C-alpha atoms as a printed R data frame, in Angstrom:
    type eleno elety resid chain resno       x       y       z
1   ATOM     1    CA   MET     A     1  17.420 -22.335  10.934
2   ATOM     2    CA   SER     A     2  19.316 -22.999   7.805
3   ATOM     3    CA   SER     A     3  19.361 -19.211   6.221
4   ATOM     4    CA   PRO     A     4  18.107 -16.079   7.767
5   ATOM     5    CA   CYS     A     5  14.413 -15.584   9.010
6   ATOM     6    CA   SER     A     6  12.652 -12.945   5.928
7   ATOM     7    CA   ALA     A     7   8.614 -13.248   6.336
8   ATOM     8    CA   MET     A     8   6.223 -15.617   9.079
9   ATOM     9    CA   ALA     A     9   2.489 -16.060   8.791
10  ATOM    10    CA   TYR     A    10   1.036 -17.156  11.994
11  ATOM    11    CA   HIS     A    11  -2.532 -18.726  12.659
12  ATOM    12    CA   HIS     A    12  -3.812 -18.754  15.933
13  ATOM    13    CA   ASP     A    13  -6.325 -21.230  15.760
14  ATOM    14    CA   SER     A    14  -3.822 -24.443  14.757
15  ATOM    15    CA   ARG     A    15  -1.000 -22.952  16.597
16  ATOM    16    CA   ARG     A    16   0.748 -23.357  12.932
17  ATOM    17    CA   ILE     A    17   3.671 -21.162  12.278
18  ATOM    18    CA   PHE     A    18   5.176 -20.615   8.777
19  ATOM    19    CA   VAL     A    19   8.709 -19.140   8.518
20  ATOM    20    CA   GLY     A    20  10.129 -18.009   5.226
21  ATOM    21    CA   GLN     A    21  13.999 -17.886   5.196
22  ATOM    22    CA   ASP     A    22  16.357 -16.049   2.642
23  ATOM    23    CA   ASN     A    23  17.053 -19.513   0.992
24  ATOM    24    CA   GLY     A    24  13.834 -19.456  -0.689
25  ATOM    25    CA   ALA     A    25  12.554 -22.939   2.168
26  ATOM    26    CA   ILE     A    26   9.155 -22.428   4.237
27  ATOM    27    CA   MET     A    27   9.601 -24.732   7.449
28  ATOM    28    CA   GLU     A    28   6.409 -24.916   9.994
29  ATOM    29    CA   PHE     A    29   5.777 -25.241  13.488
30  ATOM    30    CA   HIS     A    30   3.648 -27.048  15.277
31  ATOM    31    CA   VAL     A    31   3.260 -24.812  18.844
32  ATOM    32    CA   SER     A    32   2.802 -26.484  21.798
33  ATOM    33    CA   GLU     A    33  -0.643 -25.702  24.610
34  ATOM    34    CA   ASP     A    34   1.418 -23.871  26.923
35  ATOM    35    CA   PHE     A    35   3.632 -22.275  24.204
36  ATOM    36    CA   ASN     A    36   6.940 -23.596  25.857
37  ATOM    37    CA   LYS     A    37   7.688 -25.188  22.991
38  ATOM    38    CA   MET     A    38   7.414 -25.536  18.457
39  ATOM    39    CA   ASN     A    39   8.239 -28.828  17.079
40  ATOM    40    CA   PHE     A    40   9.307 -29.241  13.430
41  ATOM    41    CA   VAL     A    41   6.611 -30.315  11.051
42  ATOM    42    CA   LYS     A    42   8.320 -30.014   7.087
43  ATOM    43    CA   THR     A    43  10.376 -27.703   5.223
44  ATOM    44    CA   TYR     A    44   7.837 -26.455   2.402
45  ATOM    45    CA   PRO     A    45  10.161 -25.594  -1.443
46  ATOM    46    CA   ALA     A    46   8.922 -22.510  -1.824
47  ATOM    47    CA   HIS     A    47  10.974 -20.269  -3.730
48  ATOM    48    CA   GLN     A    48  14.946 -19.691  -5.358
49  ATOM    49    CA   ASN     A    49  15.574 -16.343  -2.817
50  ATOM    50    CA   ARG     A    50  14.775 -15.403  -0.296
51  ATOM    51    CA   VAL     A    51  10.508 -15.337   0.740
52  ATOM    52    CA   SER     A    52   8.844 -11.294   1.205
53  ATOM    53    CA   ALA     A    53   5.033 -12.653   2.002
54  ATOM    54    CA   ILE     A    54   2.982 -15.712   3.661
55  ATOM    55    CA   ILE     A    55  -0.468 -16.118   4.630
56  ATOM    56    CA   PHE     A    56  -1.783 -19.695   5.456
57  ATOM    57    CA   CYS     A    57  -5.563 -20.620   4.358
58  ATOM    58    CA   LEU     A    58  -6.502 -23.714   6.766
59  ATOM    59    CA   THR     A    59 -10.057 -24.380   4.932
60  ATOM    60    CA   SER     A    60  -7.775 -25.125   0.904
61  ATOM    61    CA   GLU     A    61  -4.885 -26.196   3.719
62  ATOM    62    CA   TRP     A    62  -2.572 -23.918   1.080
63  ATOM    63    CA   VAL     A    63   0.290 -21.776   2.350
64  ATOM    64    CA   ILE     A    64   0.467 -18.783  -0.339
65  ATOM    65    CA   SER     A    65   3.746 -17.611  -0.173
66  ATOM    66    CA   THR     A    66   5.702 -14.427  -2.083
67  ATOM    67    CA   GLY     A    67   9.266 -14.407  -2.818
68  ATOM    68    CA   HIS     A    68  11.984 -12.130  -4.789
69  ATOM    69    CA   ASP     A    69  12.768 -14.791  -7.855
70  ATOM    70    CA   LYS     A    70   9.563 -12.936  -8.933
71  ATOM    71    CA   CYS     A    71   7.764 -15.682  -8.431
72  ATOM    72    CA   VAL     A    72   4.085 -16.398  -6.010
73  ATOM    73    CA   SER     A    73   3.639 -20.051  -5.111
74  ATOM    74    CA   TRP     A    74   1.148 -22.275  -3.305
75  ATOM    75    CA   MET     A    75   2.110 -25.054  -1.915
76  ATOM    76    CA   CYS     A    76  -0.372 -27.890  -0.345
77  ATOM    77    CA   THR     A    77  -0.366 -28.627   3.395
78  ATOM    78    CA   ARG     A    78  -1.330 -31.672   3.260
79  ATOM    79    CA   SER     A    79   2.032 -33.541   1.065
80  ATOM    80    CA   GLY     A    80   4.003 -30.310   0.850
81  ATOM    81    CA   SER     A    81   3.566 -30.519  -3.298
82  ATOM    82    CA   MET     A    82   3.703 -27.759  -4.799
83  ATOM    83    CA   LEU     A    83   0.423 -27.167  -6.252
84  ATOM    84    CA   GLY     A    84   1.321 -23.859  -8.852
85  ATOM    85    CA   ARG     A    85   3.437 -20.704  -9.628
86  ATOM    86    CA   HIS     A    86   3.170 -18.095 -10.841
87  ATOM    87    CA   TYR     A    87   6.022 -15.759 -12.317
88  ATOM    88    CA   PHE     A    88   6.115 -12.135 -12.327
89  ATOM    89    CA   THR     A    89   8.772  -9.523 -14.590
90  ATOM    90    CA   SER     A    90   9.987  -8.191 -11.303
91  ATOM    91    CA   TRP     A    91  10.812  -9.007  -7.516
92  ATOM    92    CA   ALA     A    92   6.696  -9.948  -5.962
93  ATOM    93    CA   SER     A    93   7.193  -7.536  -1.799
94  ATOM    94    CA   CYS     A    94   3.531  -7.982  -0.930
95  ATOM    95    CA   LEU     A    95   0.898 -10.163  -1.113
96  ATOM    96    CA   GLN     A    96  -3.382 -10.317   1.001
97  ATOM    97    CA   TYR     A    97  -5.243 -12.580   0.469
98  ATOM    98    CA   ASP     A    98  -9.635 -12.446   0.163
99  ATOM    99    CA   TYR     A    99  -9.952 -16.862   1.467
100 ATOM   100    CA   GLU     A   100 -13.769 -16.629   0.111
101 ATOM   101    CA   THR     A   101 -13.290 -16.341  -3.309
102 ATOM   102    CA   ARG     A   102  -8.453 -17.176  -3.589
103 ATOM   103    CA   TYR     A   103  -7.851 -13.951  -4.828
104 ATOM   104    CA   ALA     A   104  -4.304 -12.703  -4.138
105 ATOM   105    CA   PHE     A   105  -2.851  -9.619  -4.925
106 ATOM   106    CA   VAL     A   106   0.535  -9.241  -5.133
107 ATOM   107    CA   GLY     A   107   2.246  -6.169  -5.142
108 ATOM   108    CA   ASP     A   108   5.775  -5.973  -6.344
109 ATOM   109    CA   TYR     A   109   8.617  -4.185  -7.156
110 ATOM   110    CA   SER     A   110   7.934  -2.580 -10.130
111 ATOM   111    CA   GLY     A   111   5.000  -0.287  -8.914
112 ATOM   112    CA   GLN     A   112   2.477  -2.568 -10.040
113 ATOM   113    CA   ILE     A   113  -0.242  -4.949  -8.000
114 ATOM   114    CA   THR     A   114  -1.502  -8.290  -9.424
115 ATOM   115    CA   LEU     A   115  -5.018  -9.935  -9.198
116 ATOM   116    CA   LEU     A   116  -3.949 -13.761  -9.519
117 ATOM   117    CA   LYS     A   117  -7.916 -16.269  -8.859
118 ATOM   118    CA   LEU     A   118  -5.986 -19.727  -8.100
119 ATOM   119    CA   GLU     A   119  -7.230 -22.788  -8.598
120 ATOM   120    CA   GLN     A   120  -6.057 -25.711  -7.218
121 ATOM   121    CA   ASN     A   121  -2.969 -26.833 -10.013
122 ATOM   122    CA   THR     A   122  -3.322 -22.901 -12.345
123 ATOM   123    CA   CYS     A   123  -4.513 -19.912 -11.512
124 ATOM   124    CA   SER     A   124  -5.441 -16.687 -13.937
125 ATOM   125    CA   ILE     A   125  -4.488 -13.159 -13.955
126 ATOM   126    CA   ILE     A   126  -8.063 -11.167 -13.459
127 ATOM   127    CA   THR     A   127  -6.239  -7.598 -13.647
128 ATOM   128    CA   THR     A   128  -3.705  -5.223 -12.870
129 ATOM   129    CA   LEU     A   129  -3.446  -2.118 -10.957
130 ATOM   130    CA   LYS     A   130  -0.391   0.353 -12.127
131 ATOM   131    CA   GLY     A   131  -1.063   3.828 -10.762
132 ATOM   132    CA   HIS     A   132   1.888   3.716  -7.944
133 ATOM   133    CA   GLU     A   133   4.914   5.348  -9.680
134 ATOM   134    CA   GLY     A   134   7.601   2.855  -7.058
135 ATOM   135    CA   SER     A   135   7.423  -0.063  -5.868
136 ATOM   136    CA   ILE     A   136   5.033  -2.037  -4.071
137 ATOM   137    CA   THR     A   137   6.238  -1.514  -0.385
138 ATOM   138    CA   SER     A   138   2.339  -3.121   1.632
139 ATOM   139    CA   LEU     A   139  -0.962  -3.685   1.351
140 ATOM   140    CA   TRP     A   140  -3.771  -4.013   3.068
141 ATOM   141    CA   TRP     A   141  -7.905  -5.734   1.785
142 ATOM   142    CA   ASP     A   142 -10.802  -5.884   2.931
143 ATOM   143    CA   PRO     A   143 -13.295  -8.211   2.573
144 ATOM   144    CA   VAL     A   144 -16.201  -6.807   3.692
145 ATOM   145    CA   GLN     A   145 -16.316  -3.542   1.864
146 ATOM   146    CA   ARG     A   146 -14.004  -4.850  -0.493
147 ATOM   147    CA   LEU     A   147 -11.105  -2.636  -0.530
148 ATOM   148    CA   LEU     A   148  -7.168  -2.881  -0.646
149 ATOM   149    CA   PHE     A   149  -5.150  -0.589   0.186
150 ATOM   150    CA   SER     A   150  -1.864  -0.063  -0.745
151 ATOM   151    CA   GLY     A   151   1.508   1.693  -0.372
152 ATOM   152    CA   ALA     A   152   4.562   1.952  -1.695
153 ATOM   153    CA   SER     A   153   8.007   3.782  -2.020
154 ATOM   154    CA   ASP     A   154   6.367   6.918  -3.629
155 ATOM   155    CA   HIS     A   155   5.421   8.135  -0.214
156 ATOM   156    CA   SER     A   156   1.942   7.787  -1.785
157 ATOM   157    CA   ILE     A   157  -0.857   4.954  -0.757
158 ATOM   158    CA   ILE     A   158  -3.944   4.272  -3.090
159 ATOM   159    CA   MET     A   159  -7.705   3.013  -1.603
160 ATOM   160    CA   TRP     A   160  -8.559   0.762  -4.744
161 ATOM   161    CA   ASP     A   161 -12.248  -0.427  -5.123
162 ATOM   162    CA   ILE     A   162 -12.710  -3.371  -5.949
163 ATOM   163    CA   GLY     A   163 -16.267  -4.981  -5.229
164 ATOM   164    CA   GLY     A   164 -17.278  -1.536  -6.349
165 ATOM   165    CA   ARG     A   165 -15.921  -2.412  -9.973
166 ATOM   166    CA   LYS     A   166 -16.038   1.131 -11.885
167 ATOM   167    CA   GLY     A   167 -12.267   1.144 -11.265
168 ATOM   168    CA   ARG     A   168 -12.664   3.901  -7.914
169 ATOM   169    CA   THR     A   169  -9.584   4.794  -6.512
170 ATOM   170    CA   LEU     A   170  -8.657   7.071  -4.090
171 ATOM   171    CA   LEU     A   171  -4.560   8.664  -3.862
172 ATOM   172    CA   LEU     A   172  -3.522   9.556  -0.477
173 ATOM   173    CA   GLN     A   173  -0.817  12.030   0.036
174 ATOM   174    CA   GLY     A   174   0.518  12.503   2.995
175 ATOM   175    CA   HIS     A   175   3.739  11.344   4.664
176 ATOM   176    CA   HIS     A   176   7.073  12.531   3.116
177 ATOM   177    CA   ASP     A   177   8.968   8.663   2.915
178 ATOM   178    CA   LYS     A   178   8.296   5.274   1.725
179 ATOM   179    CA   VAL     A   179   4.730   3.906   3.597
180 ATOM   180    CA   GLN     A   180   5.973   0.685   5.281
181 ATOM   181    CA   ALA     A   181   2.417  -0.317   7.100
182 ATOM   182    CA   ILE     A   182  -0.928   0.045   6.145
183 ATOM   183    CA   CYS     A   183  -3.804  -1.353   8.217
184 ATOM   184    CA   TYR     A   184  -7.621  -0.171   7.431
185 ATOM   185    CA   ILE     A   185  -9.938  -0.269  11.000
186 ATOM   186    CA   GLN     A   186 -13.833  -2.132   8.831
187 ATOM   187    CA   LEU     A   187 -15.593  -1.269  12.413
188 ATOM   188    CA   THR     A   188 -14.282   2.970  12.743
189 ATOM   189    CA   ARG     A   189 -13.323   3.592   8.505
190 ATOM   190    CA   GLN     A   190 -10.171   4.301   9.364
191 ATOM   191    CA   LEU     A   191  -6.924   3.650   8.131
192 ATOM   192    CA   VAL     A   192  -3.211   3.565   9.698
193 ATOM   193    CA   SER     A   193  -0.433   3.994   7.985
194 ATOM   194    CA   CYS     A   194   3.215   4.685   8.699
195 ATOM   195    CA   SER     A   195   5.761   5.333   6.913
196 ATOM   196    CA   ALA     A   196  10.377   4.589   7.319
197 ATOM   197    CA   ASP     A   197  10.697   8.528   9.035
198 ATOM   198    CA   GLY     A   198   8.355   7.476  11.709
199 ATOM   199    CA   GLY     A   199   6.079   9.418  10.300
200 ATOM   200    CA   ILE     A   200   2.165   7.234  11.915
201 ATOM   201    CA   ALA     A   201  -1.004   8.530   9.763
202 ATOM   202    CA   VAL     A   202  -4.217   8.431  10.783
203 ATOM   203    CA   TRP     A   203  -7.140   8.994   8.077
204 ATOM   204    CA   ASN     A   204 -10.658   8.980   7.784
205 ATOM   205    CA   MET     A   205 -12.257   7.173   5.272
206 ATOM   206    CA   ASP     A   206 -15.865   7.450   6.485
207 ATOM   207    CA   ILE     A   207 -16.298  10.578   4.502
208 ATOM   208    CA   SER     A   208 -17.092  11.077   1.030
209 ATOM   209    CA   ARG     A   209 -13.486  11.898  -0.974
210 ATOM   210    CA   GLU     A   210 -13.200  13.017  -4.390
211 ATOM   211    CA   GLU     A   211 -10.554  11.440  -7.038
212 ATOM   212    CA   ALA     A   212  -7.004  12.263  -8.402
213 ATOM   213    CA   PRO     A   213  -7.507  13.887 -12.048
214 ATOM   214    CA   GLN     A   214  -5.874  11.906 -14.842
215 ATOM   215    CA   TRP     A   215  -3.439  14.682 -16.023
216 ATOM   216    CA   LEU     A   216  -4.049  15.886 -19.246
217 ATOM   217    CA   GLU     A   217  -1.585  15.646 -22.313
218 ATOM   218    CA   SER     A   218  -1.241  18.807 -24.581
219 ATOM   219    CA   ASP     A   219   1.514  21.193 -26.555
220 ATOM   220    CA   SER     A   220   0.501  24.227 -24.689
221 ATOM   221    CA   CYS     A   221  -0.266  25.737 -21.235
222 ATOM   222    CA   GLN     A   222  -4.424  24.686 -21.407
223 ATOM   223    CA   LYS     A   223  -4.609  28.048 -19.149
224 ATOM   224    CA   CYS     A   224  -1.713  31.074 -21.064
225 ATOM   225    CA   GLU     A   225  -1.902  28.498 -24.872
226 ATOM   226    CA   GLN     A   226   2.069  29.716 -24.580
227 ATOM   227    CA   PRO     A   227   3.766  26.560 -26.301
228 ATOM   228    CA   PHE     A   228   5.777  24.583 -23.761
229 ATOM   229    CA   PHE     A   229   9.883  23.826 -24.407
230 ATOM   230    CA   TRP     A   230   8.942  20.597 -27.241
231 ATOM   231    CA   ASN     A   231   6.346  22.324 -29.504
232 ATOM   232    CA   ILE     A   232   9.254  23.354 -31.963
233 ATOM   233    CA   LYS     A   233   6.437  24.640 -34.332
234 ATOM   234    CA   GLN     A   234   4.732  27.403 -32.045
235 ATOM   235    CA   MET     A   235   7.604  28.082 -30.421
236 ATOM   236    CA   TRP     A   236   8.957  28.944 -34.727
237 ATOM   237    CA   ASP     A   237   5.348  30.443 -35.154
238 ATOM   238    CA   THR     A   238   5.287  32.098 -31.636
239 ATOM   239    CA   LYS     A   239   8.801  33.165 -31.136
240 ATOM   240    CA   THR     A   240   8.601  33.084 -28.036
241 ATOM   241    CA   LEU     A   241  10.614  30.323 -26.115
242 ATOM   242    CA   GLY     A   242   9.306  26.544 -24.763
243 ATOM   243    CA   LEU     A   243   8.528  26.435 -21.362
244 ATOM   244    CA   ARG     A   244   8.254  23.934 -18.468
245 ATOM   245    CA   GLN     A   245   5.117  21.392 -18.456
246 ATOM   246    CA   HIS     A   246   3.555  21.393 -14.873
247 ATOM   247    CA   HIS     A   247  -0.105  19.795 -13.838
248 ATOM   248    CA   CYS     A   248  -2.520  20.610 -11.734
249 ATOM   249    CA   ARG     A   249  -3.221  18.245  -9.200
250 ATOM   250    CA   LYS     A   250  -7.390  19.494  -8.653
251 ATOM   251    CA   CYS     A   251  -7.969  19.952 -12.625
252 ATOM   252    CA   GLY     A   252  -4.852  17.463 -14.111
253 ATOM   253    CA   GLN     A   253  -4.488  20.010 -16.534
254 ATOM   254    CA   ALA     A   254  -1.423  20.221 -18.597
255 ATOM   255    CA   VAL     A   255   0.329  24.051 -17.435
256 ATOM   256    CA   CYS     A   256   2.777  26.271 -17.633
257 ATOM   257    CA   GLY     A   257   4.862  27.695 -14.372
258 ATOM   258    CA   LYS     A   258   3.430  31.404 -14.338
259 ATOM   259    CA   CYS     A   259  -0.280  29.978 -14.930
260 ATOM   260    CA   SER     A   260   0.185  27.814 -11.704
261 ATOM   261    CA   THR     A   261   2.264  30.049  -9.261
262 ATOM   262    CA   LYS     A   262   0.486  29.048  -6.316
263 ATOM   263    CA   ARG     A   263   0.281  25.670  -3.619
264 ATOM   264    CA   SER     A   264  -2.403  23.772  -1.403
265 ATOM   265    CA   SER     A   265  -3.258  20.921   0.699
266 ATOM   266    CA   TYR     A   266  -6.433  19.966  -0.954
267 ATOM   267    CA   PRO     A   267  -7.801  17.289   1.562
268 ATOM   268    CA   ILE     A   268 -11.207  15.675   0.314
269 ATOM   269    CA   MET     A   269  -8.018  14.638  -2.828
270 ATOM   270    CA   GLY     A   270  -5.703  12.680  -0.759
271 ATOM   271    CA   PHE     A   271  -3.326  16.152  -0.589
272 ATOM   272    CA   GLU     A   272  -2.889  16.660   3.270
273 ATOM   273    CA   PHE     A   273   0.115  18.869   2.067
274 ATOM   274    CA   GLN     A   274   1.256  21.469  -0.228
275 ATOM   275    CA   VAL     A   275   0.752  20.688  -4.259
276 ATOM   276    CA   ARG     A   276   0.860  22.578  -7.523
277 ATOM   277    CA   VAL     A   277  -2.319  23.025  -8.792
278 ATOM   278    CA   CYS     A   278  -3.809  26.077 -11.855
279 ATOM   279    CA   ASP     A   279  -4.022  30.268 -10.457
280 ATOM   280    CA   SER     A   280  -8.263  29.299 -11.661
281 ATOM   281    CA   CYS     A   281  -8.603  26.295  -8.405
282 ATOM   282    CA   PHE     A   282  -6.989  28.192  -5.611
283 ATOM   283    CA   GLU     A   283  -9.169  30.800  -6.358
284 ATOM   284    CA   SER     A   284 -12.017  28.149  -6.006
285 ATOM   285    CA   ILE     A   285 -10.798  26.262  -2.224
286 ATOM   286    CA   LYS     A   286 -12.197  27.625   0.603
287 ATOM   287    CA   ASP     A   287 -10.598  27.775   3.855
288 ATOM   288    CA   GLU     A   288 -12.473  24.844   4.874
289 ATOM   289    CA   ASP     A   289 -11.411  22.766   1.435
290 ATOM   290    CA   ARG     A   290  -8.580  22.633   3.439
291 ATOM   291    CA   THR     A   291  -8.936  21.458   7.058
292 ATOM   292    CA   SER     A   292  -7.024  18.463   7.093
293 ATOM   293    CA   LEU     A   293  -9.285  14.515   7.065
294 ATOM   294    CA   ALA     A   294  -6.459  12.602   8.919
295 ATOM   295    CA   THR     A   295  -3.671  12.999  12.042
296 ATOM   296    CA   PHE     A   296  -0.151  12.604  12.069
297 ATOM   297    CA   HIS     A   297   1.799  11.720  15.351
298 ATOM   298    CA   GLU     A   298   5.250  11.029  15.229
299 ATOM   299    CA   GLY     A   299   6.836   7.332  15.584
300 ATOM   300    CA   LYS     A   300  10.818   8.701  16.681
301 ATOM   301    CA   HIS     A   301  11.747   6.115  15.539
302 ATOM   302    CA   ASN     A   302  12.681   4.690  11.566
303 ATOM   303    CA   ILE     A   303   9.330   1.958  10.745
304 ATOM   304    CA   SER     A   304   9.868  -1.284   9.302
305 ATOM   305    CA   HIS     A   305   7.025  -3.086  10.034
306 ATOM   306    CA   MET     A   306   3.274  -2.403  12.047
307 ATOM   307    CA   SER     A   307   0.188  -4.717  13.356
308 ATOM   308    CA   MET     A   308  -2.192  -4.136  15.346
309 ATOM   309    CA   ASP     A   309  -5.136  -5.336  18.193
310 ATOM   310    CA   ILE     A   310  -7.410  -3.713  17.064
311 ATOM   311    CA   SER     A   311 -10.001  -5.110  19.524
312 ATOM   312    CA   ARG     A   312  -7.778  -4.088  22.383
313 ATOM   313    CA   GLY     A   313  -6.732  -0.549  20.538
314 ATOM   314    CA   LEU     A   314  -2.756  -1.547  20.022
315 ATOM   315    CA   MET     A   315  -0.224  -0.848  17.692
316 ATOM   316    CA   VAL     A   316   3.134  -2.170  18.060
317 ATOM   317    CA   THR     A   317   5.796  -0.795  15.634
318 ATOM   318    CA   CYS     A   318   9.677  -2.482  14.633
319 ATOM   319    CA   GLY     A   319  12.570  -0.222  13.630
320 ATOM   320    CA   SER     A   320  15.731  -0.581  11.530
321 ATOM   321    CA   ASP     A   321  16.871   0.886  15.162
322 ATOM   322    CA   ARG     A   322  16.338  -2.450  17.099
323 ATOM   323    CA   ILE     A   323  12.702  -0.809  18.590
324 ATOM   324    CA   VAL     A   324  10.095  -2.429  19.128
325 ATOM   325    CA   LYS     A   325   7.517  -0.197  20.453
326 ATOM   326    CA   ILE     A   326   3.529  -0.780  22.135
327 ATOM   327    CA   TRP     A   327   1.078   2.406  21.288
328 ATOM   328    CA   ASP     A   328  -2.051   3.197  22.878
329 ATOM   329    CA   MET     A   329  -4.833   3.520  19.858
330 ATOM   330    CA   THR     A   330  -6.964   3.484  22.005
331 ATOM   331    CA   PRO     A   331  -7.584   7.434  21.146
332 ATOM   332    CA   VAL     A   332  -7.075   7.764  18.534
333 ATOM   333    CA   VAL     A   333  -9.166   3.933  17.243
334 ATOM   334    CA   GLY     A   334 -13.000   4.197  17.653
335 ATOM   335    CA   CYS     A   335 -13.625   8.613  17.066
336 ATOM   336    CA   SER     A   336 -13.736   9.762  13.982
337 ATOM   337    CA   LEU     A   337 -11.255  12.410  14.638
338 ATOM   338    CA   ALA     A   338  -8.709  11.446  16.513
339 ATOM   339    CA   THR     A   339  -7.244  13.755  18.883
340 ATOM   340    CA   GLY     A   340  -4.160  11.693  19.547
341 ATOM   341    CA   PHE     A   341  -1.352   9.168  21.251
342 ATOM   342    CA   SER     A   342   1.510   8.223  23.164
343 ATOM   343    CA   SER     A   343   3.940   4.909  23.368
344 ATOM   344    CA   ARG     A   344   3.192   2.371  26.352
């Protein structure tokens, strides 16, 4: 290769490999039937900078890719020519594609996900999804339930109900480092996620979860009505010092520190570890409400990539520690409550 490799897509049925490089080019190879030889086919001038993700669509003969030149491009694999490009305001980091509708989901470093409808020579923006506070590190699209899952450097995962058309989003917080890879198992309604610190989570998505509330804005505590520190007028009128604003994760109200002294997990809303809640919400949470809806396992290496073979119940992880691990996921996948697993 003329440049270091940064991304790859392999199409099993046609035995075609597309390899993205740091210089922005994508090289296509064809693997022989006995898998002993790889023949070079052509080079695609897809990007001006590192290629971050590649998807090959056989029906339309397109190779779709994102790159650090802040764009998504789609090229014709028959002619090798560029069909279209769309530019973003920041690096495009990950990509998912719906083959039936030609919708492309592109996550970028600003924390935004753009939904594009790709045409032969043009594209149109359907919507932009904003919810993460850090760069998008992984995407997973489930075409059956029409759900999009996104992992980000803010340690969180968001489920976007695209098919429901009501803007429903579910927040999942259980990792302590950036989420590097996600895989949704449609058959068992489970989500597997891996983070950079080696954390592996298996989320039960076969239950009715609650949406986390929007954070409310206020100039004073919505419990005790004490002014926040920017509310100069009320501070002057009441001759009191302003307080710092916090938010209850359960009700979304703006509260002061004295009215939110308690911490609690609330898994039905995606909070698997303890978060700030106001005192009244804390009293309303029962012990059974704190029962975890995910299981957490230690990968014991820095996970940068993950792939699952759902049919065999196997998962492979690789990390910056130069170690590849293969995991037996059968105790976890296929049952509603995971019981743990070990490296094989």
